[in-house]
C-alpha positions, 0 to 999 in steps of 0.5 A: 735378169736380161738387160743390155745396161752397162758396158759389153766386152767383145772377144773376136777370133779371126783366122786371117792375119791383121796388118803387120803395121796396124796403122791408125787407118787400118780398117780392122783396127778402126772397126774394133775401136768403133765397136768398143766405143759404141759398146763401152767395153774392152775388145780382145782380138785373136788372129794369126801373126802372119808376117808379124811377130807373135804377141800382144799389142795394146791399143786400148780398149783394143787388145790384139793377140797374135798367135803363131800358126803354121796350118789350119789345125794349128790355128784351131789349137793356137786360138783355143790356147789363146782363149784359155790364156785370156785374163778373165775379168768377167767375174760377176757382176761384170757382164760376160763377153760376146765372142765373135768369129769372123769365118767358119774356121775361127767359129770352129775354134770357138765352138770347140773351146771351153771358152764357148761353154761360158759365153755367147757366140756370134759367127760371121758367114760370108761367101759360098761356104755352105755349098762351096763350088769347085773353086774352093778346092777338091771334094774333100776340102769342099765337104769339110768347109760345108760341114764346118760351116753348117755345124757352127751356124747351128751351134752359135748363139746368132749368125751375121751374114753379109748378103741377102742370099746367105740370109735365106740359106742360113735361115733354112738350116738353123733356128738361131737368129740370122741378121744381114749386115753388109760389108762396110766402107768409110765413104768419107775416105773413099770418095771421088777425086775433087778434080781431074787426076793426071800423072802416074795415079791416072789409069783406065782400069784398076784391079785390087786383090791377091794374085791367086787363080780364083781372082781371075787376073788372067782372063782380064789381061787377055781381054786387055790385050784386045782392048789395047788394039783399039786403045793403044795407050790404055793402062790397067793397074793391078794392086796386090801380090800372091803366088801367081805374080810370076805367071802373070808377069810372064803372060803380060810379057808374052802378050806385049803389054808391059807398057799397058799393064802395071803390077804394083804389088800390095799397097797401103790405103794411103797409096791406094786411094789416089790410084782408085780416084785416078782410075776410069773404072774398077774391074773385079773378075773373081771366079767366086766371091761374096761381097768384095770390099774392093768393089764397094770401095771403088763404087764409093770413089765414084767408079763404074765397075765391071764384075764377074756375074756372081750372086754376091756381085749381083747384090752389090752392083745395082742396075746402072752402077756397072756391068756384070760379065761371065767370069771366063768369057774373054770376048764379053770382058773385052766388050764390057771394058770397051763400052765403059771406056768408050762412053764417058757420060754413061760411065760417070752416071754409073759411078754416081749410082754406085756411090749412092748405093754404097752410101745408103747400104754400106757406110762404115758408121751406119754398119758399125751402129748395126753391128753394135746393136746386134752384139747388144741383142746377143748379150741381152739373151744372156742373164746378167750376173748378180754379185 
């Protein structure tokens, strides 16, 4: 008998660490709670410990299992071990859980585990992982990523994709059900400021993301040096940390921008929100990306966005909500930033259009409903155990 009556349990495997603090406003934790509430079951999560201490954290009905990981192969083994060690409360008549993986590496850990032989598997696919370009690394790394991604979408019970272009690409290589559900933003939290913002929270542009080469901060800083020639007081705020911090600091000093560019490091949502609301535009210059949440959050806050011209960005930045720029064209970035900062009325109209788009297509609650319904469909494809 196939039915979706009764609670549905979920086991999520993700290859990226969750926040060490796991505060109540953490988006991953909030999403897990939202899905557990809608599905009525328990929600187990297996993630690398990262900077946190390995072990289990119980936030009923969410249970986070942090595993110690030193490498990608190490994650595969640790995730499989954690799956084996999960207490198995799923004996009949309780419904089998749906296993969800957040990326190809996590999906590979699931598909190569004994756990997978017993339970259905829903895999998330984001970014250009089916046909990765040079920004993903050397030929061997790109081939491995592509092969792993294609393997898991063919093997998994169902696939969730974050973009329409991925929906078409995945559907061409698998007979499994493929469903588009965009990334999520809490539009009640990420919203425009109630009034004018002044003081240290105010800036002309803001960038959010790890300080990695693929995020392309270098191009924007070079463009900002040109913007400053006509707007000497212009301030760019950069949120994030990573291996390129020292090189970026050196570039800022070399260009004489220490008064015009702020590197604020990693920041909690509570610290980030006033800075987002106090900016005049959001900049996202990534060389490769899917549907970056930072862009959607900026649009939800009513900011015009200036983004690199990538397929994923074209999907989430509708006409009139921002400007798309060739990723490494410094002159084009200078022109786009100057345009947005020099025309407040146009920038405000872009911000309104962007927020309207995010509210309609990427709202947290609406997307949680869509995701819960997808999990129900995956669960319904498995016969209900009989006691």
